[in-house]
KEBA-101581 format. One record per residue (C-alpha): residue number from 1; residue in three letters; z negated, x, y negated. Coordinates in pm, whole numbers. Each point is the difference from the previous one (the first is absolute). Last residue first. Layout:
<r><resi>NUM</resi><resn>ALA</resn><pz>Z</pz><px>X</px><py>Y</py></r>
...
This chain:
<r><resi>220</resi><resn>UNK</resn><pz>-13324</pz><px>5568</px><py>-9725</py></r>
<r><resi>219</resi><resn>UNK</resn><pz>300</pz><px>66</px><py>218</py></r>
<r><resi>218</resi><resn>UNK</resn><pz>95</pz><px>-411</px><py>15</py></r>
<r><resi>217</resi><resn>UNK</resn><pz>-57</pz><px>-6</px><py>-391</py></r>
<r><resi>216</resi><resn>UNK</resn><pz>245</pz><px>335</px><py>-57</py></r>
<r><resi>215</resi><resn>UNK</resn><pz>269</pz><px>-173</px><py>246</py></r>
<r><resi>214</resi><resn>UNK</resn><pz>-26</pz><px>-330</px><py>-211</py></r>
<r><resi>213</resi><resn>UNK</resn><pz>2</pz><px>163</px><py>-325</py></r>
<r><resi>212</resi><resn>UNK</resn><pz>318</pz><px>234</px><py>81</py></r>
<r><resi>211</resi><resn>UNK</resn><pz>174</pz><px>-319</px><py>168</py></r>
<r><resi>210</resi><resn>UNK</resn><pz>-34</pz><px>-193</px><py>-323</py></r>
<r><resi>209</resi><resn>UNK</resn><pz>178</pz><px>286</px><py>-179</py></r>
<r><resi>208</resi><resn>UNK</resn><pz>-165</pz><px>257</px><py>-264</py></r>
<r><resi>207</resi><resn>UNK</resn><pz>281</pz><px>146</px><py>-229</py></r>
<r><resi>206</resi><resn>UNK</resn><pz>-254</pz><px>40</px><py>-286</py></r>
<r><resi>205</resi><resn>UNK</resn><pz>152</pz><px>-274</px><py>-196</py></r>
<r><resi>204</resi><resn>UNK</resn><pz>30</pz><px>-192</px><py>301</py></r>
<r><resi>203</resi><resn>UNK</resn><pz>-345</pz><px>5</px><py>77</py></r>
<r><resi>202</resi><resn>UNK</resn><pz>-81</pz><px>-113</px><py>-369</py></r>
<r><resi>201</resi><resn>UNK</resn><pz>254</pz><px>-293</px><py>21</py></r>
<r><resi>200</resi><resn>UNK</resn><pz>-171</pz><px>-100</px><py>332</py></r>
<r><resi>199</resi><resn>UNK</resn><pz>-339</pz><px>-24</px><py>-157</py></r>
<r><resi>198</resi><resn>UNK</resn><pz>149</pz><px>-222</px><py>-271</py></r>
<r><resi>197</resi><resn>UNK</resn><pz>-58</pz><px>168</px><py>-333</py></r>
<r><resi>196</resi><resn>UNK</resn><pz>-315</pz><px>-139</px><py>-190</py></r>
<r><resi>195</resi><resn>UNK</resn><pz>-197</pz><px>324</px><py>72</py></r>
<r><resi>194</resi><resn>UNK</resn><pz>277</pz><px>223</px><py>-76</py></r>
<r><resi>193</resi><resn>UNK</resn><pz>-67</pz><px>98</px><py>-359</py></r>
<r><resi>192</resi><resn>UNK</resn><pz>-356</pz><px>96</px><py>121</py></r>
<r><resi>191</resi><resn>UNK</resn><pz>150</pz><px>218</px><py>272</py></r>
<r><resi>190</resi><resn>UNK</resn><pz>190</pz><px>202</px><py>-238</py></r>
<r><resi>189</resi><resn>UNK</resn><pz>102</pz><px>260</px><py>257</py></r>
<r><resi>188</resi><resn>UNK</resn><pz>-97</pz><px>346</px><py>-15</py></r>
<r><resi>187</resi><resn>UNK</resn><pz>-20</pz><px>65</px><py>375</py></r>
<r><resi>186</resi><resn>UNK</resn><pz>176</pz><px>-238</px><py>219</py></r>
<r><resi>185</resi><resn>UNK</resn><pz>302</pz><px>231</px><py>35</py></r>
<r><resi>184</resi><resn>UNK</resn><pz>300</pz><px>-147</px><py>134</py></r>
<r><resi>183</resi><resn>UNK</resn><pz>10</pz><px>-55</px><py>383</py></r>
<r><resi>182</resi><resn>UNK</resn><pz>136</pz><px>192</px><py>304</py></r>
<r><resi>181</resi><resn>UNK</resn><pz>-236</pz><px>279</px><py>28</py></r>
<r><resi>180</resi><resn>UNK</resn><pz>-337</pz><px>-193</px><py>-66</py></r>
<r><resi>179</resi><resn>UNK</resn><pz>138</pz><px>-244</px><py>262</py></r>
<r><resi>178</resi><resn>UNK</resn><pz>18</pz><px>259</px><py>272</py></r>
<r><resi>177</resi><resn>UNK</resn><pz>-324</pz><px>186</px><py>-78</py></r>
<r><resi>176</resi><resn>UNK</resn><pz>-191</pz><px>-370</px><py>-5</py></r>
<r><resi>175</resi><resn>UNK</resn><pz>155</pz><px>-112</px><py>314</py></r>
<r><resi>174</resi><resn>UNK</resn><pz>-99</pz><px>318</px><py>192</py></r>
<r><resi>173</resi><resn>UNK</resn><pz>-349</pz><px>7</px><py>-128</py></r>
<r><resi>172</resi><resn>UNK</resn><pz>-21</pz><px>-380</px><py>91</py></r>
<r><resi>171</resi><resn>UNK</resn><pz>126</pz><px>87</px><py>340</py></r>
<r><resi>170</resi><resn>UNK</resn><pz>-237</pz><px>274</px><py>24</py></r>
<r><resi>169</resi><resn>UNK</resn><pz>-324</pz><px>-200</px><py>-76</py></r>
<r><resi>168</resi><resn>UNK</resn><pz>118</pz><px>-282</px><py>216</py></r>
<r><resi>167</resi><resn>UNK</resn><pz>29</pz><px>241</px><py>301</py></r>
<r><resi>166</resi><resn>UNK</resn><pz>-356</pz><px>152</px><py>-86</py></r>
<r><resi>165</resi><resn>UNK</resn><pz>-169</pz><px>-339</px><py>-22</py></r>
<r><resi>164</resi><resn>UNK</resn><pz>-168</pz><px>12</px><py>371</py></r>
<r><resi>163</resi><resn>UNK</resn><pz>-101</pz><px>343</px><py>-83</py></r>
<r><resi>162</resi><resn>UNK</resn><pz>-252</pz><px>-91</px><py>-253</py></r>
<r><resi>161</resi><resn>UNK</resn><pz>-288</pz><px>245</px><py>-1</py></r>
<r><resi>160</resi><resn>UNK</resn><pz>130</pz><px>369</px><py>72</py></r>
<r><resi>159</resi><resn>UNK</resn><pz>392</pz><px>-57</px><py>-6</py></r>
<r><resi>158</resi><resn>UNK</resn><pz>6</pz><px>-276</px><py>-262</py></r>
<r><resi>157</resi><resn>UNK</resn><pz>-228</pz><px>200</px><py>-231</py></r>
<r><resi>156</resi><resn>UNK</resn><pz>187</pz><px>308</px><py>36</py></r>
<r><resi>155</resi><resn>UNK</resn><pz>328</pz><px>-202</px><py>-91</py></r>
<r><resi>154</resi><resn>UNK</resn><pz>-157</pz><px>-151</px><py>-311</py></r>
<r><resi>153</resi><resn>UNK</resn><pz>-142</pz><px>316</px><py>-111</py></r>
<r><resi>152</resi><resn>UNK</resn><pz>327</pz><px>165</px><py>42</py></r>
<r><resi>151</resi><resn>UNK</resn><pz>178</pz><px>-258</px><py>-150</py></r>
<r><resi>150</resi><resn>UNK</resn><pz>-252</pz><px>17</px><py>-299</py></r>
<r><resi>149</resi><resn>UNK</resn><pz>63</pz><px>360</px><py>-63</py></r>
<r><resi>148</resi><resn>UNK</resn><pz>393</pz><px>-29</px><py>0</py></r>
<r><resi>147</resi><resn>UNK</resn><pz>-37</pz><px>-279</px><py>-243</py></r>
<r><resi>146</resi><resn>UNK</resn><pz>-234</pz><px>195</px><py>-224</py></r>
<r><resi>145</resi><resn>UNK</resn><pz>255</pz><px>246</px><py>-46</py></r>
<r><resi>144</resi><resn>UNK</resn><pz>265</pz><px>-255</px><py>-107</py></r>
<r><resi>143</resi><resn>UNK</resn><pz>363</pz><px>110</px><py>22</py></r>
<r><resi>142</resi><resn>UNK</resn><pz>61</pz><px>-283</px><py>-240</py></r>
<r><resi>141</resi><resn>UNK</resn><pz>291</pz><px>-229</px><py>182</py></r>
<r><resi>140</resi><resn>UNK</resn><pz>-42</pz><px>101</px><py>366</py></r>
<r><resi>139</resi><resn>UNK</resn><pz>-367</pz><px>99</px><py>-22</py></r>
<r><resi>138</resi><resn>UNK</resn><pz>-82</pz><px>-334</px><py>-185</py></r>
<r><resi>137</resi><resn>UNK</resn><pz>169</pz><px>-196</px><py>283</py></r>
<r><resi>136</resi><resn>UNK</resn><pz>-197</pz><px>207</px><py>265</py></r>
<r><resi>135</resi><resn>UNK</resn><pz>-318</pz><px>-121</px><py>-216</py></r>
<r><resi>134</resi><resn>UNK</resn><pz>122</pz><px>-344</px><py>23</py></r>
<r><resi>133</resi><resn>UNK</resn><pz>18</pz><px>7</px><py>377</py></r>
<r><resi>132</resi><resn>UNK</resn><pz>-343</pz><px>152</px><py>24</py></r>
<r><resi>131</resi><resn>UNK</resn><pz>-133</pz><px>-284</px><py>-204</py></r>
<r><resi>130</resi><resn>UNK</resn><pz>172</pz><px>-257</px><py>215</py></r>
<r><resi>129</resi><resn>UNK</resn><pz>-141</pz><px>179</px><py>313</py></r>
<r><resi>128</resi><resn>UNK</resn><pz>-364</pz><px>4</px><py>-144</py></r>
<r><resi>127</resi><resn>UNK</resn><pz>6</pz><px>-351</px><py>-111</py></r>
<r><resi>126</resi><resn>UNK</resn><pz>129</pz><px>-104</px><py>-344</py></r>
<r><resi>125</resi><resn>UNK</resn><pz>311</pz><px>-150</px><py>139</py></r>
<r><resi>124</resi><resn>UNK</resn><pz>339</pz><px>155</px><py>-62</py></r>
<r><resi>123</resi><resn>UNK</resn><pz>282</pz><px>-273</px><py>-122</py></r>
<r><resi>122</resi><resn>UNK</resn><pz>190</pz><px>236</px><py>-257</py></r>
<r><resi>121</resi><resn>UNK</resn><pz>-39</pz><px>-215</px><py>-309</py></r>
<r><resi>120</resi><resn>UNK</resn><pz>-362</pz><px>-98</px><py>90</py></r>
<r><resi>119</resi><resn>UNK</resn><pz>-118</pz><px>344</px><py>84</py></r>
<r><resi>118</resi><resn>UNK</resn><pz>183</pz><px>156</px><py>-300</py></r>
<r><resi>117</resi><resn>UNK</resn><pz>-205</pz><px>-277</px><py>-232</py></r>
<r><resi>116</resi><resn>UNK</resn><pz>-316</pz><px>131</px><py>169</py></r>
<r><resi>115</resi><resn>UNK</resn><pz>82</pz><px>354</px><py>-112</py></r>
<r><resi>114</resi><resn>UNK</resn><pz>89</pz><px>-97</px><py>-356</py></r>
<r><resi>113</resi><resn>UNK</resn><pz>-341</pz><px>98</px><py>-178</py></r>
<r><resi>112</resi><resn>UNK</resn><pz>-59</pz><px>301</px><py>185</py></r>
<r><resi>111</resi><resn>UNK</resn><pz>370</pz><px>149</px><py>-11</py></r>
<r><resi>110</resi><resn>UNK</resn><pz>-14</pz><px>-49</px><py>-385</py></r>
<r><resi>109</resi><resn>UNK</resn><pz>-330</pz><px>129</px><py>-42</py></r>
<r><resi>108</resi><resn>UNK</resn><pz>88</pz><px>329</px><py>215</py></r>
<r><resi>107</resi><resn>UNK</resn><pz>282</pz><px>61</px><py>-196</py></r>
<r><resi>106</resi><resn>UNK</resn><pz>-191</pz><px>-26</px><py>-325</py></r>
<r><resi>105</resi><resn>UNK</resn><pz>-270</pz><px>249</px><py>128</py></r>
<r><resi>104</resi><resn>UNK</resn><pz>274</pz><px>259</px><py>99</py></r>
<r><resi>103</resi><resn>UNK</resn><pz>165</pz><px>-41</px><py>-315</py></r>
<r><resi>102</resi><resn>UNK</resn><pz>-307</pz><px>19</px><py>-216</py></r>
<r><resi>101</resi><resn>UNK</resn><pz>-209</pz><px>-265</px><py>-158</py></r>
<r><resi>100</resi><resn>UNK</resn><pz>-230</pz><px>-309</px><py>136</py></r>
<r><resi>99</resi><resn>UNK</resn><pz>-31</pz><px>-289</px><py>-220</py></r>
<r><resi>98</resi><resn>UNK</resn><pz>23</pz><px>-245</px><py>306</py></r>
<r><resi>97</resi><resn>UNK</resn><pz>-276</pz><px>188</px><py>195</py></r>
<r><resi>96</resi><resn>UNK</resn><pz>80</pz><px>101</px><py>345</py></r>
<r><resi>95</resi><resn>UNK</resn><pz>-151</pz><px>-148</px><py>314</py></r>
<r><resi>94</resi><resn>UNK</resn><pz>115</pz><px>-373</px><py>0</py></r>
<r><resi>93</resi><resn>UNK</resn><pz>-69</pz><px>-177</px><py>344</py></r>
<r><resi>92</resi><resn>UNK</resn><pz>-186</pz><px>-291</px><py>-137</py></r>
<r><resi>91</resi><resn>UNK</resn><pz>240</pz><px>-88</px><py>-264</py></r>
<r><resi>90</resi><resn>UNK</resn><pz>260</pz><px>-116</px><py>246</py></r>
<r><resi>89</resi><resn>UNK</resn><pz>-245</pz><px>-207</px><py>166</py></r>
<r><resi>88</resi><resn>UNK</resn><pz>29</pz><px>-53</px><py>379</py></r>
<r><resi>87</resi><resn>UNK</resn><pz>-93</pz><px>-247</px><py>244</py></r>
<r><resi>86</resi><resn>UNK</resn><pz>272</pz><px>65</px><py>233</py></r>
<r><resi>85</resi><resn>UNK</resn><pz>202</pz><px>-323</px><py>-26</py></r>
<r><resi>84</resi><resn>UNK</resn><pz>-86</pz><px>-11</px><py>-359</py></r>
<r><resi>83</resi><resn>UNK</resn><pz>160</pz><px>334</px><py>-62</py></r>
<r><resi>82</resi><resn>UNK</resn><pz>343</pz><px>-101</px><py>149</py></r>
<r><resi>81</resi><resn>UNK</resn><pz>-15</pz><px>-341</px><py>-165</py></r>
<r><resi>80</resi><resn>UNK</resn><pz>-58</pz><px>148</px><py>-320</py></r>
<r><resi>79</resi><resn>UNK</resn><pz>255</pz><px>253</px><py>46</py></r>
<r><resi>78</resi><resn>UNK</resn><pz>256</pz><px>-284</px><py>119</py></r>
<r><resi>77</resi><resn>UNK</resn><pz>-78</pz><px>-190</px><py>-321</py></r>
<r><resi>76</resi><resn>UNK</resn><pz>59</pz><px>334</px><py>-231</py></r>
<r><resi>75</resi><resn>UNK</resn><pz>324</pz><px>63</px><py>204</py></r>
<r><resi>74</resi><resn>UNK</resn><pz>137</pz><px>-345</px><py>-59</py></r>
<r><resi>73</resi><resn>UNK</resn><pz>27</pz><px>-241</px><py>286</py></r>
<r><resi>72</resi><resn>UNK</resn><pz>-188</pz><px>-284</px><py>-168</py></r>
<r><resi>71</resi><resn>UNK</resn><pz>-3</pz><px>50</px><py>-375</py></r>
<r><resi>70</resi><resn>UNK</resn><pz>-307</pz><px>191</px><py>-155</py></r>
<r><resi>69</resi><resn>UNK</resn><pz>-350</pz><px>-183</px><py>-5</py></r>
<r><resi>68</resi><resn>UNK</resn><pz>-147</pz><px>190</px><py>280</py></r>
<r><resi>67</resi><resn>UNK</resn><pz>59</pz><px>332</px><py>-171</py></r>
<r><resi>66</resi><resn>UNK</resn><pz>-207</pz><px>-103</px><py>-309</py></r>
<r><resi>65</resi><resn>UNK</resn><pz>-296</pz><px>-77</px><py>208</py></r>
<r><resi>64</resi><resn>UNK</resn><pz>49</pz><px>311</px><py>188</py></r>
<r><resi>63</resi><resn>UNK</resn><pz>2</pz><px>225</px><py>-294</py></r>
<r><resi>62</resi><resn>UNK</resn><pz>194</pz><px>290</px><py>-54</py></r>
<r><resi>61</resi><resn>UNK</resn><pz>15</pz><px>269</px><py>-281</py></r>
<r><resi>60</resi><resn>UNK</resn><pz>248</pz><px>255</px><py>91</py></r>
<r><resi>59</resi><resn>UNK</resn><pz>-35</pz><px>317</px><py>-213</py></r>
<r><resi>58</resi><resn>UNK</resn><pz>248</pz><px>25</px><py>-301</py></r>
<r><resi>57</resi><resn>UNK</resn><pz>317</pz><px>165</px><py>107</py></r>
<r><resi>56</resi><resn>UNK</resn><pz>66</pz><px>362</px><py>-22</py></r>
<r><resi>55</resi><resn>UNK</resn><pz>295</pz><px>124</px><py>-208</py></r>
<r><resi>54</resi><resn>UNK</resn><pz>55</pz><px>376</px><py>71</py></r>
<r><resi>53</resi><resn>UNK</resn><pz>-227</pz><px>-41</px><py>303</py></r>
<r><resi>52</resi><resn>UNK</resn><pz>260</pz><px>-262</px><py>153</py></r>
<r><resi>51</resi><resn>UNK</resn><pz>280</pz><px>250</px><py>-10</py></r>
<r><resi>50</resi><resn>UNK</resn><pz>-201</pz><px>286</px><py>136</py></r>
<r><resi>49</resi><resn>UNK</resn><pz>-109</pz><px>-213</px><py>280</py></r>
<r><resi>48</resi><resn>UNK</resn><pz>348</pz><px>-128</px><py>98</py></r>
<r><resi>47</resi><resn>UNK</resn><pz>137</pz><px>349</px><py>-9</py></r>
<r><resi>46</resi><resn>UNK</resn><pz>-268</pz><px>160</px><py>216</py></r>
<r><resi>45</resi><resn>UNK</resn><pz>-173</pz><px>298</px><py>-162</py></r>
<r><resi>44</resi><resn>UNK</resn><pz>-338</pz><px>-186</px><py>-23</py></r>
<r><resi>43</resi><resn>UNK</resn><pz>22</pz><px>-53</px><py>383</py></r>
<r><resi>42</resi><resn>UNK</resn><pz>31</pz><px>357</px><py>39</py></r>
<r><resi>41</resi><resn>UNK</resn><pz>-277</pz><px>70</px><py>-221</py></r>
<r><resi>40</resi><resn>UNK</resn><pz>-226</pz><px>-213</px><py>211</py></r>
<r><resi>39</resi><resn>UNK</resn><pz>95</pz><px>201</px><py>298</py></r>
<r><resi>38</resi><resn>UNK</resn><pz>-68</pz><px>331</px><py>-186</py></r>
<r><resi>37</resi><resn>UNK</resn><pz>-366</pz><px>-119</px><py>-79</py></r>
<r><resi>36</resi><resn>UNK</resn><pz>-123</pz><px>-69</px><py>-340</py></r>
<r><resi>35</resi><resn>UNK</resn><pz>-203</pz><px>-300</px><py>107</py></r>
<r><resi>34</resi><resn>UNK</resn><pz>42</pz><px>-29</px><py>380</py></r>
<r><resi>33</resi><resn>UNK</resn><pz>-361</pz><px>-43</px><py>58</py></r>
<r><resi>32</resi><resn>UNK</resn><pz>1</pz><px>-314</px><py>-219</py></r>
<r><resi>31</resi><resn>UNK</resn><pz>200</pz><px>-167</px><py>284</py></r>
<r><resi>30</resi><resn>UNK</resn><pz>-243</pz><px>108</px><py>243</py></r>
<r><resi>29</resi><resn>UNK</resn><pz>-306</pz><px>-181</px><py>-180</py></r>
<r><resi>28</resi><resn>UNK</resn><pz>215</pz><px>-306</px><py>-58</py></r>
<r><resi>27</resi><resn>UNK</resn><pz>80</pz><px>-6</px><py>359</py></r>
<r><resi>26</resi><resn>UNK</resn><pz>-366</pz><px>37</px><py>85</py></r>
<r><resi>25</resi><resn>UNK</resn><pz>-86</pz><px>-291</px><py>-223</py></r>
<r><resi>24</resi><resn>UNK</resn><pz>228</pz><px>-206</px><py>173</py></r>
<r><resi>23</resi><resn>UNK</resn><pz>-193</pz><px>29</px><py>332</py></r>
<r><resi>22</resi><resn>UNK</resn><pz>191</pz><px>-194</px><py>241</py></r>
<r><resi>21</resi><resn>UNK</resn><pz>116</pz><px>253</px><py>211</py></r>
<r><resi>20</resi><resn>UNK</resn><pz>-343</pz><px>55</px><py>113</py></r>
<r><resi>19</resi><resn>UNK</resn><pz>-45</pz><px>338</px><py>253</py></r>
<r><resi>18</resi><resn>UNK</resn><pz>313</pz><px>155</px><py>-129</py></r>
<r><resi>17</resi><resn>UNK</resn><pz>-102</pz><px>-45</px><py>-354</py></r>
<r><resi>16</resi><resn>UNK</resn><pz>-338</pz><px>152</px><py>58</py></r>
<r><resi>15</resi><resn>UNK</resn><pz>178</pz><px>321</px><py>135</py></r>
<r><resi>14</resi><resn>UNK</resn><pz>224</pz><px>-8</px><py>-311</py></r>
<r><resi>13</resi><resn>UNK</resn><pz>-292</pz><px>-10</px><py>-222</py></r>
<r><resi>12</resi><resn>UNK</resn><pz>-203</pz><px>276</px><py>166</py></r>
<r><resi>11</resi><resn>UNK</resn><pz>318</pz><px>211</px><py>-13</py></r>
<r><resi>10</resi><resn>UNK</resn><pz>35</pz><px>-49</px><py>-382</py></r>
<r><resi>9</resi><resn>UNK</resn><pz>-356</pz><px>51</px><py>-55</py></r>
<r><resi>8</resi><resn>UNK</resn><pz>17</pz><px>344</px><py>202</py></r>
<r><resi>7</resi><resn>UNK</resn><pz>303</pz><px>103</px><py>-166</py></r>
<r><resi>6</resi><resn>UNK</resn><pz>-145</pz><px>-61</px><py>-344</py></r>
<r><resi>5</resi><resn>UNK</resn><pz>-317</pz><px>188</px><py>87</py></r>
<r><resi>4</resi><resn>UNK</resn><pz>235</pz><px>291</px><py>107</py></r>
<r><resi>3</resi><resn>UNK</resn><pz>189</pz><px>-13</px><py>-311</py></r>
<r><resi>2</resi><resn>UNK</resn><pz>-329</pz><px>-7</px><py>-204</py></r>
<r><resi>1</resi><resn>UNK</resn><pz>-139</pz><px>304</px><py>193</py></r>
């Protein structure tokens, strides 16, 4: 009975996300549903994830006021500009507690705290197309089971409710997948240490070219 109830809740959450892709709370609920799943175990077995979990970094603690004071052109300053333009606060979308324990929880915490930095570095916006592009990047680099689920929800939403945005979403997914296959892993990076680096240096570090960023931004 418990499994049936769990499946019903999962399906209900997924259907609600298909109807409203802006519901971040539903995304977090679906992410939590993958705890102890075969897909999550595959992610934990990836070399870059295993290496990170041997010596996990302290959770990122980012404040917009401090980011705005960093040097012009730095990752931190560009990140602040990215957030300000979209009226976002990095602390406003945190879901996992900073004192969380366990390999799966630590992996999710690191991804959650660095998610919008990945947006900034890769050039994907935070609209549906941009989020799908980043999820495709996650799949290419980490085999994310949640990424597959979110892609299906975003495409279903496009087919049923936002048909005119379908081409942009497919283009962003294609760009994200290809980019994830050709760049160095972003997971496990010491983002706090790179906040003062010029953003172009950060991109070069991962093998991301200006053309990659332009094409990702055009897709999303």
